[in-house]
TIVEXKE-690786 format. One record per atom (N, C-alpha, C): y negated, x negated, z negated; residue in one letter. Coordinates in steps of 0.02 Angstrom, whole numbers, padded with zeros to 5 digits, always signed. Layout:
<sites>
YXZA;...
</sites>
This chain:
<sites>
-05294-06204-05915M;-05304-06263-05892M;-05318-06252-05823M;-05373-06267-05786E;-05390-06269-05724E;-05349-06328-05682E;-05314-06304-05633V;-05285-06361-05572V;-05310-06333-05515V;-05339-06377-05470R;-05365-06370-05400R;-05319-06398-05353R;-05293-06357-05309L;-05249-06386-05255L;-05294-06424-05194L;-05273-06480-05179E;-05308-06523-05119E;-05274-06484-05047E;-05328-06499-04998P;-05313-06462-04941P;-05229-06479-04916P;-05212-06533-04916H;-05135-06545-04900H;-05090-06510-04948H;-05105-06498-05019E;-05058-06461-05050E;-05056-06390-05024E;-05120-06362-05011A;-05123-06289-04998A;-05094-06283-04932A;-05094-06334-04876I;-05053-06323-04828I;-04964-06318-04833I;-04947-06372-04880L;-04879-06366-04899L;-04866-06296-04936L;-04903-06273-04985V;-04877-06207-05014V;-04884-06155-04972V;-04926-06158-04907T;-04929-06100-04868T;-04868-06099-04829T;-04845-06161-04812Q;-04779-06169-04759Q;-04719-06143-04801Q;-04717-06166-04857V;-04666-06137-04907V;-04666-06066-04912V;-04722-06032-04934A;-04727-05965-04920A;-04709-05930-04870A;-04728-05954-04808L;-04707-05919-04734L;-04631-05933-04730L;-04603-05980-04755T;-04541-05991-04735T;-04495-05945-04785T;-04523-05937-04847R;-04484-05878-04887R;-04483-05815-04865R;-04545-05795-04845Y;-04561-05731-04811Y;-04512-05717-04753Y;-04507-05773-04708A;-04468-05769-04647A;-04390-05760-04659A;-04365-05793-04714S;-04306-05806-04749S;-04291-05727-04770S;-04329-05707-04807A;-04312-05630-04837A;-04313-05586-04785A;-04360-05583-04735M;-04358-05533-04687M;-04283-05533-04658M;-04259-05595-04635N;-04206-05607-04606N;-04148-05590-04629N;-04145-05603-04706N;-04096-05590-04738N;-04102-05509-04770N;-04152-05478-04753K;-04172-05407-04769K;-04163-05405-04847K;-04188-05447-04888Q;-04200-05450-04957Q;-04254-05412-04982Q;-04305-05403-04932M;-04373-05373-04964M;-04369-05298-04965M;-04373-05272-05028K;-04362-05212-05043K;-04420-05167-05019K;-04427-05118-04985G;-04482-05090-04970G;-04530-05113-04913G;-04502-05172-04878L;-04544-05203-04830L;-04577-05176-04782L;-04538-05120-04765H;-04573-05076-04713H;-04625-05027-04721H;-04646-05025-04804Q;-04689-05000-04827Q;-04754-05037-04847Q;-04747-05101-04844Q;-04797-05145-04862Q;-04823-05176-04804Q;-04895-05184-04810N;-04928-05222-04764N;-04907-05303-04748N;-04884-05327-04700P;-04853-05393-04685P;-04897-05443-04717P;-04970-05443-04704W;-05023-05486-04728W;-05025-05488-04789W;-05031-05433-04824E;-05025-05437-04894E;-04970-05459-04938E;-04913-05433-04907R;-04859-05482-04924R;-04852-05559-04922R;-04869-05588-04874I;-04883-05657-04859I;-04946-05691-04898I;-04986-05647-04913C;-05037-05668-04961C;-05007-05679-05024C;-04969-05631-05046M;-04939-05630-05109M;-04883-05699-05124M;-04847-05700-05075D;-04807-05760-05059D;-04841-05834-05069D;-04898-05836-05035V;-04941-05888-05031V;-04970-05901-05109V;-04989-05863-05148E;-05016-05855-05207E;-04962-05872-05253E;-04907-05847-05246G;-04856-05863-05295G;-04824-05937-05284G;-04822-05969-05227A;-04800-06029-05215A;-04859-06077-05244A;-04929-06064-05225G;-04983-06093-05254G;-04985-06101-05332G;-04965-06055-05364S;-04957-06047-05440S;-04910-06092-05450S;-04852-06087-05426E;-04788-06135-05444E;-04801-06201-05434E;-04838-06225-05370Y;-04852-06298-05372Y;-04914-06317-05420Y;-04956-06272-05438A;-05010-06278-05488A;-04970-06301-05562A;-04927-06269-05581V;-04892-06288-05638V;-04854-06335-05638V;-04808-06364-05578A;-04774-06426-05566A;-04835-06489-05577A;-04893-06472-05535K;-04942-06523-05529K;-04968-06540-05606K;-04981-06489-05626L;-05002-06503-05703L;-04951-06531-05749L;-04891-06509-05745L;-04837-06540-05789L;-04813-06604-05770L;-04835-06626-05705R;-04794-06689-05673R;-04734-06680-05655R;-04720-06617-05627L;-04636-06620-05621L;-04644-06596-05552L;-04581-06626-05515P;-04570-06601-05446P;-04561-06527-05435P;-04594-06511-05386W;-04583-06438-05366W;-04546-06436-05289W;-04494-06402-05293S;-04448-06406-05233S;-04466-06351-05182S;-04504-06300-05209G;-04525-06248-05156G;-04456-06200-05145G;-04408-06204-05183N;-04351-06177-05162N;-04354-06099-05140N;-04314-06081-05093T;-04317-06002-05085T;-04252-05962-05114T;-04211-06008-05149S;-04158-05968-05171S;-04182-05950-05252S;-04124-05903-05273K;-04137-05880-05345K;-04128-05946-05395K;-04165-05942-05454G;-04156-05992-05501G;-04232-06008-05517G;-04243-06053-05568P;-04313-06071-05590P;-04352-06099-05540P;-04416-06082-05542D;-04470-06114-05496D;-04469-06191-05503D;-04465-06209-05562I;-04478-06287-05573I;-04422-06297-05617I;-04374-06358-05596L;-04319-06379-05641L;-04337-06402-05712L;-04299-06389-05768P;-04232-06356-05760P;-04239-06289-05782P;-04304-06258-05806N;-04291-06195-05839N;-04362-06159-05826N;-04405-06178-05789I;-04473-06148-05791I;-04481-06095-05735I;-04507-06037-05740D;-04509-05977-05699D;-04594-05967-05700D;-04627-05969-05657V;-04689-05959-05647V;-04707-05876-05618V;-04762-05841-05659K;-04775-05783-05643K;-04857-05782-05624K;-04875-05756-05584S;-04947-05754-05558S;-04985-05689-05556S;-05043-05689-05572T;-05087-05626-05558T;-05147-05654-05534T;-05181-05606-05494K;-05262-05615-05472K;-05294-05592-05525K;-05273-05554-05578H;-05314-05528-05626H;-05327-05576-05687H;-05383-05586-05690E;-05409-05635-05746E;-05380-05636-05809E;-05371-05560-05833N;-05353-05547-05900N;-05283-05518-05889N;-05246-05533-05842G;-05183-05511-05819G;-05122-05539-05879G;-05064-05511-05884R;-05021-05521-05939R;-04957-05554-05902R;-04919-05586-05937L;-04868-05624-05922L;-04816-05562-05917L;-04782-05556-05858L;-04724-05497-05846L;-04664-05537-05848L;-04622-05512-05897I;-04549-05543-05904I;-04506-05481-05893I;-04453-05480-05846S;-04415-05419-05833S;-04361-05427-05889S;-04329-05368-05903P;-04278-05366-05960P;-04209-05409-05944P;-04199-05422-05878D;-04139-05452-05865D;-04154-05530-05851D;-04215-05556-05869A;-04234-05619-05869A;-04197-05681-05915A;-04193-05724-05895E;-04154-05781-05933E;-04189-05787-05991E;-04153-05785-06050D;-04187-05787-06120D;-04202-05878-06129D;-04184-05912-06094D;-04193-05980-06118D;-04238-06008-06060D;-04257-05973-06022W;-04308-06008-05981W;-04389-06008-06008W;-04431-06043-05981K;-04500-06041-06004K;-04541-06005-05939K;-04569-05947-05962F;-04611-05918-05919F;-04691-05925-05923F;-04709-05944-05871V;-04775-05976-05874V;-04830-05920-05843V;-04883-05912-05862L;-04924-05866-05833L;-04984-05911-05795L;-04992-05899-05743V;-05051-05923-05693V;-05097-05861-05671V;-05159-05884-05668T;-05216-05821-05636T;-05250-05875-05591T;-05298-05844-05548G;-05332-05875-05500G;-05300-05858-05437G;-05342-05895-05375T;-05314-05887-05305T;-05324-05953-05285T;-05302-05960-05221M;-05302-06022-05179M;-05372-06039-05177M;-05397-06106-05186P;-05352-06174-05218P;-05363-06182-05296P;-05389-06137-05327T;-05410-06153-05405T;-05367-06102-05438T;-05328-06131-05483Y;-05273-06087-05518Y;-05288-06112-05589Y;-05278-06071-05637H;-05288-06062-05711H;-05215-06058-05741H;-05192-06116-05769V;-05129-06105-05806V;-05147-06087-05884V;-05118-06021-05892I;-05138-05996-05954I;-05105-06010-06015I;-05031-06004-06012G;-04989-06029-06064G;-04923-06003-06048G;-04880-06007-06087W;-04801-05992-06085W;-04769-05956-06145W;-04705-05936-06129M;-04672-05912-06181M;-04589-05910-06164M;-04558-05915-06205M;-04479-05915-06186M;-04462-05841-06177M;-04416-05836-06132G;-04401-05770-06117G;-04368-05734-06180G;-04345-05760-06225R;-04306-05722-06282R;-04371-05692-06323R;-04425-05731-06327D;-04481-05715-06364D;-04529-05663-06335D;-04536-05666-06260G;-04572-05610-06234G;-04528-05545-06226G;-04470-05539-06249K;-04437-05483-06243K;-04432-05439-06310K;-04489-05419-06341K;-04498-05391-06396K;-04523-05320-06374K;-04500-05264-06409E;-04526-05206-06400E;-04590-05176-06392E;-04634-05223-06438Q;-04699-05212-06424Q;-04731-05226-06358Q;-04689-05266-06317Y;-04725-05289-06252Y;-04687-05242-06200Y;-04651-05193-06216L;-04622-05161-06165L;-04657-05111-06140L;-04667-05109-06071T;-04715-05048-06042T;-04689-05032-05971T;-04705-04977-05955T;-04697-04958-05885T;-04771-04974-05829T;-04768-05013-05793L;-04834-05025-05748L;-04846-04971-05707L;-04802-04946-05667S;-04819-04878-05624S;-04746-04846-05613S;-04764-04787-05590H;-04711-04736-05593H;-04650-04756-05553H;-04660-04806-05502N;-04596-04827-05454N;-04563-04885-05474N;-04583-04926-05529R;-04566-04978-05549R;-04519-04967-05627R;-04464-05015-05633P;-04447-05010-05698P;-04486-05040-05758P;-04470-05025-05819P;-04503-05052-05871P;-04503-05131-05879P;-04555-05158-05891V;-04557-05226-05909V;-04585-05253-05967V;-04574-05311-05986Y;-04613-05334-06043Y;-04686-05379-06019Y;-04742-05341-06039A;-04805-05374-06025A;-04832-05407-06095A;-04838-05476-06085V;-04853-05517-06154V;-04933-05524-06136V;-04981-05510-06188P;-05053-05523-06180P;-05065-05597-06183P;-05113-05622-06158Q;-05124-05689-06152Q;-05136-05731-06212Q;-05157-05696-06266D;-05174-05722-06324D;-05106-05736-06368D;-05052-05720-06340K;-04988-05718-06374K;-04950-05783-06347K;-04983-05805-06289L;-04945-05870-06259L;-04958-05931-06291L;-04905-05978-06282K;-04913-06046-06305K;-04962-06082-06261K;-05009-06126-06275R;-05057-06163-06238R;-05025-06229-06215R;-05031-06251-06160F;-05029-06318-06141F;-05089-06360-06156F;-05057-06424-06185I;-05112-06471-06216I;-05123-06518-06165I;
</sites>
């Protein structure tokens, strides 16, 4: 389902993303920050926040834009975004089993909410993969395995 952010919504999510970035820098929470282009990281944060907002907008749920650990949308929704149109839903092995993980593609201001899966359902051996040599294994669920929003 396509969700388009209005200009005032795009400004809001950009402000939240910048706040998250500054907070993470201040708390030294960003692994490998010195190796990453700051503008690329900020763009990733903006797209992540935009994706979260798009899901909240679609589901008509409040978006807190929180910067802490926990679900992106209460009570138990975690949003995963990718710029790749055919990207997969990535679920880490330590992800919460009883959370809903939602895949979003696209970029500001137009996002595509692809579908969702419960954490426990995505943690199947057939989805386990290693995406790159310097990252731990992750469950990568293909789009055709996700539940759709009506």
